[in-house]
C-alpha positions as CSV (number, residue, x, y, z in Angstrom):
1,M,104.8,88.5,124.5
2,R,103.5,85.7,122.3
3,L,103.1,86.0,118.5
4,L,100.6,83.3,117.6
5,I,100.4,82.5,113.9
6,V,97.1,80.8,113.1
7,A,97.2,79.3,109.7
8,V,94.4,77.4,107.9
9,G,96.1,74.3,106.4
10,Q,97.9,71.6,108.2
11,R,100.4,70.3,105.8
12,V,103.4,72.2,104.3
13,P,106.3,71.0,102.3
14,D,109.5,70.0,104.3
15,W,111.4,73.1,103.0
16,A,108.7,75.3,104.5
17,Q,108.7,73.6,107.9
18,T,112.6,73.7,107.9
19,A,112.5,77.4,107.2
20,W,109.8,78.0,109.8
21,D,111.8,76.1,112.4
22,D,115.0,78.0,111.6
23,Y,113.4,81.5,112.1
24,A,111.3,80.4,115.1
25,K,114.4,79.5,117.1
26,R,116.1,82.8,116.3
27,F,113.6,84.9,118.4
28,P,114.7,86.1,121.8
29,F,113.1,84.6,125.0
30,E,110.9,87.7,125.4
31,I,109.0,86.9,122.1
32,K,107.6,83.5,121.9
33,V,106.5,82.5,118.4
34,E,103.9,79.8,118.1
35,L,102.2,78.2,115.1
36,K,98.7,76.8,115.3
37,A,97.6,75.1,112.1
38,V,93.9,74.6,111.8
39,K,92.1,72.2,109.4
40,T,91.1,73.4,106.0
41,E,87.4,72.7,105.4
42,P,87.0,70.2,102.5
43,R,85.7,72.1,99.4
44,A,83.7,69.4,97.8
45,S,80.1,70.6,97.0
46,K,79.9,73.0,99.9
47,S,78.9,76.7,99.7
48,L,81.6,79.3,100.3
49,D,79.5,80.5,103.3
50,T,79.6,77.0,104.8
51,I,83.4,76.7,104.3
52,F,84.0,80.2,105.8
53,A,81.9,79.4,108.8
54,A,83.7,76.1,109.5
55,E,87.2,77.6,109.1
56,R,86.2,80.7,111.2
57,A,85.1,78.5,114.1
58,R,88.4,76.6,114.0
59,I,90.4,79.8,113.8
60,E,88.5,81.4,116.7
61,A,88.9,78.2,118.8
62,A,92.7,78.5,118.3
63,I,93.0,82.1,119.4
64,P,93.1,82.7,123.2
65,K,90.8,85.3,124.6
66,G,92.3,88.8,124.7
67,C,94.6,88.4,121.8
68,R,95.0,91.2,119.4
69,I,93.9,89.8,116.0
70,V,95.8,90.8,112.9
71,A,94.3,89.3,109.7
72,L,96.5,88.7,106.7
73,D,94.4,89.9,103.8
74,E,95.1,90.9,100.2
75,R,93.1,94.1,100.8
76,G,95.0,94.9,104.0
77,T,97.5,97.6,104.6
78,A,100.8,97.2,102.9
79,L,103.7,97.6,105.2
80,T,107.4,98.2,104.8
81,T,109.8,96.3,107.1
82,L,110.3,99.4,109.1
83,A,106.6,99.9,109.5
84,L,106.2,96.3,110.6
85,A,109.0,96.9,113.1
86,G,107.0,99.8,114.5
87,K,103.9,97.7,114.8
88,L,105.9,94.9,116.6
89,K,107.2,97.5,119.0
90,D,103.7,98.8,119.7
91,W,102.4,95.3,120.2
92,Q,105.2,94.6,122.7
93,L,104.5,97.8,124.6
94,S,100.8,97.0,124.8
95,G,101.7,93.9,126.7
96,G,99.2,91.5,125.1
97,D,99.6,88.6,122.8
98,V,99.0,88.9,119.1
99,A,97.4,86.4,116.7
100,L,98.3,86.8,113.1
101,V,95.8,84.9,111.0
102,I,96.4,83.3,107.6
103,G,93.2,82.2,105.9
104,G,92.5,79.1,103.7
105,P,92.4,78.9,99.9
106,D,89.5,81.3,99.8
107,G,90.9,83.7,102.4
108,L,89.2,84.7,105.6
109,E,85.5,85.0,106.2
110,P,84.6,88.6,105.5
111,A,83.0,89.4,108.9
112,F,86.0,87.9,110.7
113,R,88.4,89.9,108.5
114,Q,86.4,93.1,109.3
115,A,86.3,92.4,113.0
116,A,90.1,91.9,113.2
117,H,92.0,94.7,115.0
118,E,94.2,95.1,112.0
119,R,94.4,93.9,108.4
120,I,97.8,93.7,106.7
121,R,99.1,92.2,103.5
122,L,102.5,90.8,102.8
123,S,102.6,91.3,99.1
124,D,100.6,92.3,96.1
125,L,101.4,88.9,94.7
126,T,99.3,85.8,95.3
127,L,101.5,83.4,97.3
128,P,101.1,79.8,98.3
129,H,100.2,79.3,101.9
130,A,103.5,77.6,102.8
131,M,105.4,80.6,101.4
132,V,103.2,83.0,103.4
133,R,104.1,81.2,106.7
134,V,107.8,81.5,105.9
135,L,107.6,85.1,104.6
136,L,105.6,86.1,107.7
137,I,108.0,84.6,110.2
138,E,111.0,86.0,108.4
139,Q,109.6,89.5,108.3
140,L,108.6,89.3,112.0
141,Y,112.2,88.3,112.8
142,R,113.5,91.1,110.6
143,A,111.2,93.5,112.3
144,W,112.5,92.3,115.7
145,S,116.1,92.7,114.4
146,V,115.4,96.3,113.4
147,N,114.1,97.1,116.8
148,A,117.1,95.4,118.5
149,N,119.6,97.2,116.2
150,H,120.7,93.8,115.0
151,P,122.8,93.8,111.8
152,Y,120.4,91.3,110.1
153,H,118.5,94.2,108.5
154,R,120.3,96.8,106.5
155,E,118.8,100.0,105.1
């Protein structure tokens, strides 16, 4: 199974890249985690519809056909770590790849968000994009550790 994280925004601080790399290498061989960063559309004197359309096109180009699409959205379903572990197990059993999509500064285009198979949120707080990448991969690793009965997660 492949977990593809598609994130709008190409640059993150060194600390975020270091944290991402640390968690990415912890996953077992049966779960491949991959990050695809797509370019943020410049905001200067463009309408929000134009920005959303450009970013949506880049996001869709980064997602292989047949992927289950999970949009990260502030209006999405809140999950506990155990609930995310259950979703990860279901995704693995389904046999397909999963693309988790992090939008740009204005979020995801509304029609794309609605068309996603699932919409989840990581927090009720507004988080910087670099932090979202780190939080997402850490929680995916923690979900895997729950499913593997690994002592990383404690209840």
